[in-house]
C-alpha positions as CSV (number, residue, x, y, z in Angstrom):
1,M,18.7,6.9,-20.2
2,L,16.9,9.0,-17.6
3,Q,17.9,8.3,-14.0
4,L,15.6,9.5,-11.2
5,S,16.8,9.8,-7.6
6,D,14.5,9.2,-4.7
7,T,13.8,13.0,-4.5
8,Q,13.2,13.3,-8.2
9,T,10.9,10.2,-8.2
10,K,8.9,11.7,-5.3
11,T,8.6,15.0,-7.2
12,A,7.4,13.2,-10.4
13,L,4.7,11.3,-8.5
14,P,2.2,13.7,-6.9
15,F,-0.5,11.6,-5.2
16,G,-3.5,13.0,-7.0
17,P,-2.2,12.1,-10.5
18,L,-0.7,8.9,-9.3
19,V,-4.0,7.6,-7.9
20,E,-5.6,8.4,-11.3
21,A,-2.8,6.6,-13.2
22,L,-3.4,3.5,-11.1
23,R,-7.2,3.8,-11.7
24,A,-6.6,4.0,-15.4
25,M,-4.1,1.1,-15.4
26,F,-6.5,-1.2,-13.5
27,K,-9.2,-0.3,-15.9
28,E,-7.1,-1.0,-19.0
29,G,-5.1,-3.9,-17.6
30,C,-1.6,-5.1,-18.6
31,E,0.4,-8.2,-18.9
32,M,1.6,-9.2,-15.4
33,P,3.4,-12.5,-14.9
34,V,3.5,-14.0,-11.4
35,R,6.2,-12.3,-9.5
36,H,9.4,-14.1,-8.6
37,H,9.5,-14.4,-4.8
38,H,12.6,-15.8,-3.1
39,T,13.6,-16.1,0.5
40,M,17.2,-15.3,1.3
41,A,18.9,-16.3,4.6
42,V,20.8,-13.5,6.4
43,P,23.3,-14.6,9.0
44,N,22.1,-13.8,12.6
45,K,19.1,-11.9,11.3
46,S,15.6,-12.4,10.0
47,D,15.3,-13.9,6.5
48,A,15.2,-11.4,3.6
49,T,13.0,-11.5,0.6
50,L,14.0,-10.9,-3.1
51,L,11.2,-9.9,-5.5
52,L,11.3,-9.6,-9.3
53,M,8.2,-8.0,-10.7
54,P,7.8,-7.6,-14.5
55,A,4.9,-6.0,-16.4
56,W,4.1,-4.6,-19.8
57,Q,1.5,-3.1,-22.1
58,S,2.0,-4.3,-25.7
59,G,3.5,-1.7,-27.9
60,S,3.8,0.9,-25.1
61,Y,6.1,0.3,-22.2
62,F,7.6,-2.6,-20.2
63,G,9.4,-2.6,-17.0
64,V,10.7,-4.7,-14.1
65,K,11.3,-4.0,-10.5
66,L,14.1,-5.6,-8.5
67,A,13.2,-5.3,-4.8
68,S,14.6,-6.7,-1.5
69,V,13.0,-6.7,1.9
70,F,15.4,-7.0,4.9
71,P,13.1,-6.8,8.0
72,S,16.0,-6.6,10.5
73,N,17.1,-3.3,9.1
74,A,14.4,-1.7,11.2
75,D,16.3,-2.6,14.3
76,V,19.2,-0.3,13.3
77,G,17.1,2.5,11.8
78,E,17.6,1.6,8.1
79,P,14.9,1.2,5.5
80,A,13.6,-2.4,5.2
81,V,12.9,-2.1,1.5
82,S,15.4,-1.4,-1.3
83,A,14.4,-1.4,-5.0
84,T,15.2,-0.2,-8.5
85,Y,12.9,0.0,-11.5
86,L,13.9,-0.2,-15.1
87,L,11.4,1.2,-17.6
88,S,11.9,0.4,-21.3
89,H,10.3,1.2,-24.7
90,G,7.6,-1.4,-25.6
91,T,8.3,-1.5,-29.4
92,N,12.1,-1.5,-29.5
93,G,13.3,-2.4,-26.0
94,T,15.3,0.8,-25.5
95,P,15.9,1.4,-21.8
96,L,14.2,4.7,-21.0
97,A,14.5,5.3,-17.2
98,L,16.1,3.9,-14.1
99,I,13.8,4.9,-11.3
100,D,14.4,4.8,-7.5
101,G,12.3,1.7,-6.6
102,G,12.0,2.5,-2.9
103,E,10.2,5.8,-3.5
104,L,8.2,4.3,-6.4
105,T,7.1,1.4,-4.3
106,A,6.1,3.5,-1.3
107,R,4.2,6.0,-3.3
108,R,2.3,3.6,-5.5
109,T,1.5,1.4,-2.5
110,A,0.0,4.4,-0.7
111,A,-1.8,5.5,-3.8
112,A,-3.4,2.1,-4.2
113,S,-4.8,2.4,-0.7
114,A,-6.1,5.8,-1.5
115,L,-7.7,4.5,-4.7
116,A,-9.3,1.6,-2.7
117,A,-10.6,4.0,-0.1
118,D,-12.3,6.0,-2.8
119,Y,-14.6,3.1,-3.3
120,L,-14.7,1.5,0.1
121,A,-14.5,4.3,2.8
122,R,-17.4,6.5,3.6
123,K,-17.4,9.7,1.6
124,D,-17.4,11.8,4.8
125,A,-14.5,9.8,6.4
126,S,-12.3,12.4,8.0
127,I,-10.4,10.7,10.9
128,L,-7.5,8.4,9.9
129,T,-5.6,6.1,12.3
130,M,-2.2,5.1,11.0
131,V,-0.7,2.0,12.6
132,G,3.1,1.9,12.0
133,T,5.8,4.5,12.0
134,G,8.0,3.3,9.1
135,R,8.6,4.9,5.8
136,L,5.3,3.9,4.3
137,S,3.2,5.5,7.1
138,A,4.0,9.1,6.0
139,N,3.1,8.2,2.4
140,L,-0.2,6.6,3.4
141,I,-1.2,9.6,5.5
142,E,-0.2,12.0,2.6
143,A,-2.0,9.9,0.0
144,H,-5.3,9.8,1.9
145,F,-4.9,13.5,2.8
146,A,-4.4,14.4,-0.9
147,T,-7.5,12.6,-2.1
148,R,-10.1,13.3,0.6
149,Q,-10.9,15.7,3.5
150,I,-8.8,14.2,6.3
151,E,-9.1,16.4,9.4
152,K,-7.3,14.4,12.1
153,V,-4.7,11.6,12.2
154,Y,-3.9,9.3,15.1
155,L,-0.5,7.6,14.9
156,W,0.4,4.5,16.8
157,G,3.7,2.7,16.9
158,R,5.3,0.1,19.2
159,N,7.7,2.9,20.3
160,F,5.6,5.7,21.6
161,E,8.5,8.2,21.6
162,K,9.2,7.5,18.0
163,A,5.5,7.9,17.2
164,E,5.4,11.3,19.0
165,Q,8.5,12.5,17.0
166,K,6.9,11.2,13.7
167,A,3.6,12.9,14.5
168,N,5.3,16.2,15.2
169,E,7.2,16.0,11.9
170,L,4.1,15.2,9.9
171,T,2.1,17.9,11.6
172,A,4.7,20.4,10.5
173,T,5.2,19.1,6.9
174,L,1.6,18.3,6.0
175,G,-0.2,21.1,7.8
176,L,-2.5,18.4,9.3
177,K,-3.0,17.6,12.9
178,V,-1.2,14.3,13.6
179,E,-1.4,13.0,17.2
180,A,0.5,10.1,18.7
181,E,-1.7,7.7,20.6
182,Q,-0.5,5.2,23.2
183,S,-3.5,2.9,23.1
184,L,-4.0,1.1,19.8
185,E,-7.5,0.2,20.8
186,N,-8.4,3.8,21.4
187,A,-6.8,4.9,18.1
188,V,-8.8,2.3,16.2
189,G,-12.0,3.0,18.0
190,Q,-11.9,6.7,16.9
191,A,-11.2,6.1,13.3
192,D,-13.1,6.3,10.0
193,I,-10.2,4.8,8.2
194,V,-7.6,2.5,9.8
195,S,-4.4,2.0,7.8
196,V,-1.9,-0.5,8.9
197,A,1.7,-0.7,7.6
198,T,3.8,-3.0,9.7
199,L,5.9,-6.1,9.4
200,S,4.0,-7.9,12.1
201,N,3.7,-11.7,12.2
202,A,0.9,-11.6,14.8
203,P,-2.5,-9.8,14.5
204,L,-2.4,-6.2,15.8
205,I,-6.0,-5.1,15.0
206,K,-8.9,-6.9,16.8
207,G,-12.2,-7.0,15.0
208,E,-14.0,-6.0,18.2
209,W,-12.3,-2.6,18.1
210,L,-13.6,-1.6,14.7
211,P,-16.3,1.0,14.9
212,E,-19.4,0.8,12.7
213,G,-18.8,2.1,9.2
214,C,-15.0,2.2,9.3
215,H,-12.7,1.1,6.5
216,L,-9.7,-1.1,7.4
217,D,-6.7,-0.9,5.1
218,L,-4.0,-3.5,5.5
219,V,-0.8,-2.8,3.7
220,G,2.2,-4.2,5.5
221,G,2.0,-8.0,5.4
222,F,3.1,-9.6,2.2
223,T,3.9,-13.3,3.1
224,P,1.7,-16.1,4.5
225,N,3.4,-15.7,7.9
226,M,2.5,-12.1,8.4
227,R,-0.8,-10.8,9.9
228,E,-2.0,-7.4,10.9
229,A,-5.7,-8.2,11.8
230,D,-7.4,-11.1,13.5
231,D,-10.2,-13.4,12.3
232,S,-12.8,-11.3,14.0
233,A,-11.9,-8.4,11.8
234,I,-12.4,-10.6,8.7
235,S,-15.8,-12.0,10.0
236,R,-17.2,-8.5,10.7
237,S,-16.1,-7.0,7.4
238,H,-16.9,-7.0,3.7
239,V,-13.6,-8.1,2.2
240,F,-11.8,-6.6,-0.9
241,V,-8.2,-7.0,-2.3
242,D,-5.9,-5.3,-4.7
243,T,-5.5,-8.4,-6.9
244,R,-7.1,-11.8,-6.1
245,S,-4.1,-13.8,-7.4
246,G,-1.7,-12.0,-5.1
247,A,-3.6,-11.2,-1.9
248,M,-5.4,-14.6,-1.7
249,S,-2.2,-16.6,-2.1
250,E,0.5,-14.5,-0.4
251,A,-1.0,-12.5,2.4
252,G,-1.4,-14.2,5.8
253,D,-4.3,-11.9,6.6
254,L,-6.2,-13.9,4.0
255,T,-4.4,-17.2,3.7
256,V,-4.8,-18.1,7.4
257,P,-8.6,-17.4,7.6
258,L,-9.1,-19.1,4.3
259,A,-7.3,-22.2,5.7
260,N,-9.2,-22.2,9.0
261,G,-12.6,-21.5,7.5
262,A,-13.1,-18.0,8.9
263,L,-13.1,-16.8,5.3
264,K,-14.3,-18.5,2.1
265,P,-13.1,-17.6,-1.4
266,K,-16.6,-16.2,-2.3
267,D,-16.4,-13.8,0.6
268,V,-13.7,-11.8,-1.2
269,L,-16.2,-9.6,-3.0
270,A,-14.0,-7.7,-5.5
271,D,-10.5,-6.5,-6.4
272,L,-9.3,-3.2,-7.8
273,Y,-10.0,-4.5,-11.4
274,D,-13.7,-5.0,-10.4
275,L,-14.0,-1.7,-8.6
276,T,-12.3,0.5,-11.2
277,R,-14.3,-1.1,-14.0
278,G,-17.7,-0.7,-12.2
279,L,-18.2,-4.5,-11.8
280,H,-18.7,-4.0,-8.1
281,S,-20.0,-0.8,-6.4
282,G,-17.7,-1.1,-3.3
283,R,-19.3,0.2,-0.1
284,T,-23.0,-0.2,-0.1
285,S,-24.0,1.4,3.3
286,E,-22.8,3.9,5.9
287,T,-22.7,1.2,8.6
288,E,-20.8,-1.7,7.0
289,I,-17.1,-2.3,7.8
290,T,-14.9,-2.7,4.8
291,F,-11.6,-4.6,4.7
292,F,-9.0,-4.0,2.0
293,K,-5.9,-6.1,1.8
294,S,-3.1,-5.2,-0.6
295,V,0.2,-7.0,-1.4
296,G,1.2,-4.8,-4.3
297,A,1.3,-5.6,-8.0
298,A,3.7,-5.1,-10.9
299,L,0.8,-3.2,-12.7
300,E,1.1,-0.5,-10.0
301,D,4.8,-0.2,-10.5
302,L,4.4,0.1,-14.2
303,A,1.7,2.8,-13.9
304,G,3.9,4.8,-11.5
305,A,7.1,4.4,-13.6
306,I,5.3,5.6,-16.7
307,L,3.9,8.6,-14.9
308,A,7.4,9.4,-13.4
309,Y,9.1,9.1,-16.8
310,E,6.5,11.2,-18.6
311,N,6.6,13.9,-15.9
312,S,10.4,13.9,-16.1
313,K,11.2,13.9,-19.9
314,E,12.1,17.6,-19.4
315,P,14.5,18.4,-16.5
316,L,12.6,18.5,-13.3
317,G,11.9,22.1,-12.5
318,G,12.6,23.1,-16.1
């Protein structure tokens, strides 16, 4: 059985091909049972979350991801998310690959945002504001940079010194100007695309800040208690999701406004199935504000795991 470390997984999942793998998987579809979602108490710390995410394409591949989220890890500089992915043969059940799930998750999540932006952001969008300085922020910047002409990135974090350090690192590694911004309002107001990847329980993004024609990409919140944008952001936007079943039942950015009436189910215009299959055109004008909420889907993990495995059948670099 092939075993891929985090570095090997990253090498096997370049963002351009990964975005196209996700596009193809959403077009084709796969079997994707509802994920198992369990809350685990952690003594003297925030509750953790255990996720089990299976998916398969009949006669092709099947896989399952075991993931955990420990939010308090961020307080001591450790990754909040840990995961492992097992990919197996779809006709005989043979285990094929054990893939680093953290790297797989980070890259497929960022690729899903880049895929959504292909339909929802303006084609000339060139200024990206990244809200959050965790592991996923670098992946989101890289994914957008790999799939469109991003010329400038503003980076905001609760800790400005950390944001400055991260911005300098990304400027050096990506060859792209990344600038730390102290004012979140200013960072949002200058952006064509606003990508948010935090573990916030209270809205960070105010709808009144969103400039005409921008695209808002909410990635971090994955439970009903987590929110990254307020009701005004919802009411000013055309709303899209990665999957209706996941985002509309699990994400506080949608469940709260659905409960209080700020959002109605019919206001969620399309998901990635609709967009990739041409059932909805996505952005329809240069001035509309688009709002994309993702919570992740086992389909995305399966697509990424297959790509990583197929890119790694021969020794990496061989």
